[in-house]
C-alpha positions in Angstrom: 12.2 46.9 -0.2 13.5 43.4 -0.4 11.6 40.1 0.1 10.7 38.6 3.4 11.4 34.9 3.0 10.1 32.0 5.1 11.9 28.7 5.7 10.6 25.9 7.8 12.9 23.5 9.6 15.6 23.4 12.3 18.5 21.7 10.6 21.9 22.6 9.2 20.2 22.5 5.8 18.0 25.5 6.8 20.9 27.3 8.3 22.9 26.9 5.0 20.0 28.1 2.9 19.3 31.0 5.2 23.0 31.9 5.0 22.9 31.9 1.2 19.6 33.9 1.1 21.0 36.6 3.3 23.7 37.3 0.6 21.0 38.4 -1.9 20.4 42.1 -2.3 16.8 41.3 -3.0 16.2 39.7 0.4 15.2 42.0 3.3 14.9 39.4 6.0 14.8 35.6 6.4 12.5 33.9 8.9 13.1 30.3 10.0 10.4 28.2 11.8 11.5 27.1 14.3 15.2 27.4 13.5 18.2 26.9 15.8 21.0 28.8 17.4 22.8 29.3 14.1 19.8 30.7 12.2 19.1 33.0 15.2 22.4 34.8 14.4 21.6 35.6 10.8 17.8 35.4 10.6 14.7 35.6 12.8 13.5 32.4 14.4 9.8 31.8 14.7 8.9 29.2 17.4 6.4 27.0 15.4 6.3 23.3 14.9 7.0 22.5 11.2 3.8 20.4 11.1 1.5 23.1 12.5 0.3 24.4 9.2 -2.4 26.7 10.6 0.2 28.5 12.8 2.6 28.8 9.9 -0.1 30.4 7.7 -0.9 32.8 10.5 2.7 33.7 11.0 3.2 34.2 7.2 0.4 36.8 7.4 1.6 38.5 10.6 5.2 38.7 9.4 4.2 39.9 5.9 6.1 37.1 4.3 6.6 37.6 0.5 8.1 34.2 -0.4 8.2 30.6 0.9 11.2 28.4 0.1 10.6 24.7 0.9 13.6 22.9 2.5 12.4 20.1 4.7 9.9 17.3 4.0 7.1 17.7 6.5 5.1 20.9 5.6 4.5 20.2 1.9 2.5 17.0 2.1 0.4 18.7 4.7 -0.5 21.4 2.2 1.5 24.4 3.2 2.4 25.4 -0.4 -1.2 25.0 -1.5 -2.5 27.2 1.3 0.1 29.9 0.8 -0.5 30.0 -2.9 -4.2 30.4 -2.3 -3.3 33.6 -0.5 -1.2 34.7 -3.5 2.2 34.0 -2.0 4.9 32.8 -4.4 6.4 29.5 -3.3 9.4 27.4 -4.3 8.2 23.9 -3.3 5.7 21.2 -4.3 2.0 21.1 -3.6 0.6 18.4 -1.4 -0.3 16.4 -4.6 3.2 16.7 -6.0 4.9 16.0 -2.6 3.3 12.5 -2.7 6.4 11.6 -4.7 8.3 11.6 -1.4 5.5 11.3 1.2 4.4 7.9 -0.1 7.0 5.4 -1.3 4.1 3.1 -2.4 2.7 6.0 -4.6 6.2 6.9 -6.0 7.0 3.2 -6.8 3.8 3.0 -8.9 4.6 6.3 -10.5 8.0 4.9 -11.6 6.4 1.8 -13.0 3.8 3.9 -14.9 6.3 6.2 -16.4 9.1 3.7 -17.3 11.5 4.8 -14.6 13.7 1.9 -13.6 13.3 0.8 -10.0 13.7 -2.4 -8.0 11.2 -5.2 -8.1 8.8 -4.6 -5.3 5.4 -5.2 -3.6 3.4 -2.9 -1.2 1.4 -4.0 1.8 -0.9 -2.5 4.4 -1.6 -5.8 6.2 1.2 -7.3 8.3 0.1 -10.9 7.8 0.1 -10.4 4.0 3.5 -8.9 4.1 4.9 -11.7 6.3 3.4 -14.3 3.9 5.0 -12.6 0.9 8.5 -12.5 2.6 8.2 -16.1 3.6 7.5 -17.0 -0.1 10.7 -15.3 -1.2 14.1 -17.0 -1.5 16.3 -16.5 1.5 18.2 -13.5 0.0 18.9 -9.9 0.9 15.7 -7.8 1.1 14.8 -4.1 1.8 11.8 -3.2 3.8 10.6 0.4 3.8 8.1 2.4 5.7 6.0 4.0 3.0 5.6 7.4 4.7 8.0 10.1 5.9 10.4 8.7 8.4 13.2 11.4 8.6 15.3 9.4 6.2 15.5 6.4 8.5 12.6 4.3 7.3 14.5 1.9 4.9 15.7 -1.2 6.7 18.3 -3.2 4.7 18.0 -6.9 5.6 20.5 -9.6 4.8 18.0 -12.4 4.7 14.3 -13.5 5.2 14.6 -13.5 9.0 15.9 -10.0 9.0 13.0 -8.9 6.8 10.5 -10.4 9.1 12.1 -8.5 12.0 11.9 -5.4 10.0 8.2 -5.9 9.3 7.7 -6.3 13.1 9.6 -3.2 13.8 7.7 -1.0 11.3 4.2 -2.5 11.4 3.8 -3.9 14.9 6.2 -1.9 17.1 5.4 1.2 15.0 9.0 2.5 15.2 8.2 5.1 12.5 4.7 5.8 13.6 2.0 6.2 10.9 4.8 6.2 8.3 4.6 2.4 8.7 0.9 2.1 7.9 2.1 0.8 4.6 5.3 -0.9 3.7 7.3 -1.5 0.5 9.2 -4.7 0.2 11.8 -4.8 -2.6 14.8 -6.6 -3.9 18.2 -5.5 -2.5 20.2 -4.1 -5.5 23.9 -4.6 -5.7 25.9 -1.5 -6.8 26.8 1.9 -5.4 24.5 4.7 -4.3 24.4 8.3 -5.5 21.8 11.0 -5.6 21.0 14.0 -7.8 19.4 17.3 -7.0 17.4 19.2 -9.6 15.9 22.6 -9.4 12.5 22.5 -11.0 9.8 24.9 -12.1 7.2 22.4 -13.2 8.5 22.1 -16.8 12.2 22.8 -16.7 14.8 21.0 -14.4 18.3 22.1 -13.9 20.7 19.7 -12.2 23.0 20.9 -9.5 26.6 19.5 -9.1 26.8 16.0 -7.7 27.2 15.4 -4.0 27.9 12.2 -2.0 26.6 11.8 1.5 27.5 9.2 4.3 24.5 7.6 5.9 26.0 5.2 8.4 26.8 6.5 11.9 30.3 5.1 12.3 33.6 5.4 10.5 34.0 2.7 7.8 30.3 2.7 6.9 29.4 0.8 10.1 26.6 1.3 12.5 23.0 2.4 12.0 21.6 4.6 9.3 21.4 8.3 10.2 20.1 11.5 8.6 23.7 11.9 7.2 27.1 12.2 8.8 28.9 14.2 6.1 29.0 15.0 2.4 31.3 16.2 -0.3 30.8 17.7 -3.8 31.4 17.0 -6.6 31.2 13.2 -6.4 34.2 11.6 -8.0 32.1 8.7 -9.2 29.5 10.7 -11.0 30.9 11.3 -14.5 29.4 13.7 -17.0 28.0 10.8 -18.9 26.3 9.4 -15.8 24.9 12.7 -14.9 23.4 13.1 -18.4 22.0 9.6 -18.2 20.3 10.3 -14.9 18.9 13.6 -16.3 17.4 11.8 -19.3 16.3 8.5 -17.7 15.1 9.8 -14.3 14.7 13.6 -14.0 13.2 14.4 -17.4 10.5 11.6 -17.3 9.7 12.4 -13.7 9.0 16.1 -14.4 7.0 15.2 -17.6 5.1 12.5 -15.7 4.1 14.8 -12.8 3.0 17.4 -15.3 0.9 14.9 -17.1 -0.8 13.9 -13.9 -1.8 17.5 -13.3 0.6 18.0 -10.4 3.6 19.8 -11.9 6.7 19.5 -9.7 8.0 22.8 -8.5 10.9 22.8 -6.0 14.0 20.6 -5.5 13.7 17.0 -6.8 16.2 14.7 -5.1 16.1 11.1 -6.4 18.3 8.6 -4.7 19.8 6.0 -7.1 21.6 2.7 -7.1 24.1 2.4 -10.0 24.4 -1.3 -11.0 25.8 -3.4 -13.8 22.2 -3.7 -15.0 21.5 0.0 -15.1 20.6 3.0 -13.0 17.8 2.3 -10.5 15.8 4.9 -8.6 15.6 3.8 -4.9 13.3 6.6 -3.8 12.4 10.3 -4.4 12.8 13.2 -2.1 11.0 16.5 -2.7 13.4 18.9 -1.1 17.2 19.5 -0.5 19.2 16.7 1.1 20.9 17.2 4.4 24.0 17.3 4.6 24.2 17.7 0.8 22.6 21.1 1.0 25.4 22.4 3.1 28.1 21.6 0.6 26.0 22.7 -2.4 25.2 26.1 -0.8 29.0 26.5 -0.1 29.6 26.0 -3.9 26.8 28.1 -5.2 28.0 31.4 -6.7 24.7 32.6 -8.0 21.9 34.3 -6.0 19.8 31.6 -4.5 16.8 33.8 -4.1 16.9 34.8 -7.8 17.0 31.1 -8.8 14.1 30.1 -6.5 11.9 33.1 -7.4 12.4 32.3 -11.1 11.5 28.7 -10.5 8.4 29.7 -8.6 7.3 31.8 -11.5 8.0 29.1 -14.1 10.9 31.0 -15.6 13.9 28.9 -14.6 15.1 28.6 -18.2 15.9 32.3 -18.1 18.3 32.1 -15.2 22.0 31.3 -15.4 23.3 29.3 -12.4 27.0 29.4 -11.6 28.8 27.0 -9.2 32.3 27.2 -7.8 34.8 24.8 -9.3 36.3 24.3 -5.9 35.2 21.1 -4.1 33.4 21.3 -0.7 33.5 18.9 2.2 31.0 18.9 5.1 31.7 17.0 8.3 28.8 16.4 10.8 29.5 16.6 14.5 26.9 14.6 16.4 25.9 13.8 19.9 27.4 10.6 21.3 24.9 7.8 21.0 23.1 9.2 17.9 21.0 7.9 16.2 20.0 6.1 19.3 19.8 7.6 22.8 21.9 10.7 23.5 21.9 13.6 25.9 21.5 17.3 25.2 22.2 20.7 26.9 26.0 20.4 26.6 27.9 23.7 26.2 29.6 24.0 22.8 33.1 25.4 22.8 35.4 26.4 19.9 33.0 28.1 17.6 35.0 31.3 17.9 38.1 29.5 16.6 36.8 28.6 13.2 38.6 30.1 10.1 36.8 32.9 8.4 36.4 31.1 5.1 34.9 27.9 6.8 31.2 27.7 7.6 29.7 26.0 10.6 26.0 25.3 10.0 24.0 24.6 13.1 21.4 21.8 13.4 20.7 20.5 17.0 21.7 23.6 18.8 19.9 26.1 21.1 20.9 29.5 22.4 20.9 29.9 26.2 22.2 32.5 28.7 25.4 30.4 29.1 25.9 30.1 25.4 25.2 27.7 22.5 24.3 24.2 23.7 23.5 20.9 22.0 19.8 20.3 21.3 19.7 17.3 19.0 21.5 14.3 17.5 23.2 15.9 14.6 24.6 19.1 16.1 26.8 21.0 13.5 28.1 20.6 10.0 31.6 22.1 9.4 32.0 22.9 5.7 35.2 24.0 3.8 36.1 24.5 0.2 39.5 24.1 -1.3 41.4 23.9 -4.6 41.3 20.1 -4.4 39.0 17.7 -2.6 41.9 16.7 -0.3 42.5 20.3 0.6 38.9 20.9 1.3 38.7 17.7 3.4 41.9 18.7 5.4 40.5 22.2 6.1 37.1 20.8 7.2 38.6 18.4 9.7 41.2 20.8 10.9 38.4 23.2 11.9 36.0 20.6 13.2 38.7 19.6 15.8 38.3 23.1 17.4 34.7 22.3 18.3 34.2 20.6 21.7 31.2 19.4 23.7 30.5 16.5 25.9 30.1 13.3 23.9 30.9 15.0 20.5 31.5 12.4 17.7 32.3 12.6 14.0 33.2 10.1 11.4 36.9 10.3 10.4 36.4 9.2 6.8 34.2 11.8 5.1 35.6 12.4 1.6 38.3 9.8 2.2 38.2 8.6 -1.4 39.6 5.1 -0.9 36.6 4.4 1.4 34.0 5.3 -1.2 31.9 2.4 -2.5 
């Protein structure tokens, strides 16, 4: 009998991971809580809120789950891995203590300082008046204000000047735009350079880097508009050289894994630091303790090896014994979103064209639902269309060609994903 694997989440990331898991001969069934219309077609959806840990534990028992694979951010800081492990269930994902590295930007900033990991000059505050006084004491220059807690990737407000930073503090700490994530804020210098990120598969002692991937955060073509959860991605990143990748491994990933182990909270799962590459060096902006979205979609499309074998080995502390193979072909993922996202948008619109997609192109669902009339929109980011090709240009052309088949009221996508001259 194969394993019965639990994922928690409802995004295209979870659909992509479920798709890859179902290819393993060692996986009997995949369960996704709560899932979406895409996961419903290849796995079993379980209608539970990702933050309802008690219900997730009960479902794991009832469904005879053999393995938990962490993909989204919410459940781990709430202790899902800890409680599953108490019941003897193998887990690929961090404990609540280790998940602090993402769940509290204030905690992670201090961790970086303590372990010699380069990051921006910063201060943390819980009191709004103290934060305001600090901003007013700074030169009138670009500033970044971050909600310390989890904010679905949208809690970092990049400000051009002091006035903008004061408005950001009001948004986070007074208007509570990110809820309790804004109980504490981090105020830091705005670095000048270009952003990249790295994913590392970790077993607490060993870390293996995945290929590089570049995502596009801004809502509109040309890197305009508001920050989003991500409007597209491609892999490998043209700007991440072998030398840079090795530098990130030695300067960031290795000391992070060693530092977490030294604190008594070994990091197991996917470590995903975001970095700013500057003339002064490589700076860690923040850590994530799970796969990125939409990076996961393009990485899963390039993974040749058995994902379950990799994650099971990591959960058991045996990652060094596993060979991980990736396709040399680049992959491009284009997100199709609801018009108005990330602000107000409507849902319930019938999605047409899913049956027209090429067989070798993947459409990973996010904000979708299955209804008697068909698949309808049910969120801001609706679908990610992912294609591989012999070159980045070929993969990009194929992704956009297939994305054009998909129609629903208000559908929007950026037109410049993996358009290399637009990078940086």
